[in-house]
C-alpha positions in Angstrom: 7.8 -4.9 -20.7 8.3 -2.2 -18.2 6.7 0.1 -15.8 3.9 -0.7 -13.5 2.4 -3.1 -16.3 5.3 -5.4 -16.1 5.3 -5.5 -12.3 1.6 -6.0 -12.2 2.0 -9.1 -14.4 4.2 -10.7 -11.8 1.5 -10.5 -9.0 -0.2 -13.7 -8.7 -4.0 -13.6 -8.5 -5.8 -15.3 -5.5 -6.2 -18.8 -7.4 -2.5 -18.9 -8.5 -1.4 -17.9 -4.9 -3.5 -20.6 -3.4 -2.3 -23.2 -5.9 1.6 -22.1 -5.3 1.3 -22.2 -1.4 3.0 -25.5 -0.4 3.2 -26.9 -3.9 6.4 -27.6 -5.8 7.4 -24.9 -8.4 6.5 -26.2 -12.0 10.1 -25.3 -13.1 11.7 -27.3 -10.1 13.4 -29.9 -12.3 14.9 -27.3 -15.0 15.5 -24.2 -12.6 19.3 -23.4 -12.6 19.2 -22.0 -9.1 19.8 -25.4 -7.3 22.9 -25.9 -9.3 24.2 -22.4 -8.5 24.2 -22.6 -4.7 23.5 -26.3 -3.5 27.2 -27.1 -3.2 28.6 -23.7 -1.9 26.0 -22.7 0.6 24.1 -25.8 1.6 22.2 -24.4 4.6 21.0 -21.4 2.7 20.0 -23.6 -0.3 17.9 -25.9 2.0 16.1 -23.0 3.5 15.4 -21.2 0.2 14.4 -24.5 -1.4 11.9 -25.2 1.4 10.4 -21.6 1.4 10.2 -21.1 -2.4 10.9 -24.1 -4.5 8.7 -26.7 -2.5 6.4 -23.8 -0.9 5.4 -20.4 -2.1 7.0 -20.3 -5.5 4.9 -17.5 -6.7 6.8 -15.3 -4.1 10.2 -16.6 -5.8 12.1 -13.7 -7.6 13.3 -16.1 -10.4 9.9 -17.4 -11.1 8.6 -13.7 -11.4 11.3 -12.8 -13.8 10.7 -16.1 -15.9 6.9 -15.3 -16.0 7.3 -11.7 -16.9 10.2 -11.8 -19.3 10.8 -15.5 -20.2 13.0 -18.2 -18.8 16.1 -17.0 -20.9 16.2 -13.8 -19.1 16.4 -15.2 -15.6 20.0 -14.6 -14.5 22.0 -17.5 -13.2 23.0 -15.7 -10.0 19.4 -14.6 -9.1 18.3 -16.2 -5.9 14.6 -16.6 -4.9 14.8 -13.9 -2.3 16.4 -11.3 -4.6 13.1 -9.3 -5.0 14.7 -6.0 -5.7 17.0 -7.2 -8.4 13.8 -9.0 -10.0 11.7 -5.8 -9.8 14.7 -4.0 -11.5 15.0 -6.4 -14.3 11.3 -6.6 -15.0 10.9 -2.7 -14.9 14.0 -2.5 -17.2 16.1 -0.6 -14.9 
């Protein structure tokens, strides 16, 4: 999947966006993000967890990559706010 089509698929529609705002990510219990940062950067982890994992998960870079490419393609070191890296992965750059 590449180019604009791959990016378009990561943009949530209005219903998905409304559902994701202030709700827990459906991948919360299996996402590897928490295990990769919780111990080393607890303050950053808390902020990102509130904003993305328990807030607007459709804006999460990890969620976008998972949705576009599949869960196995989400890098361990990709944080929810790494949008540029997520766009590059999705577009195949």
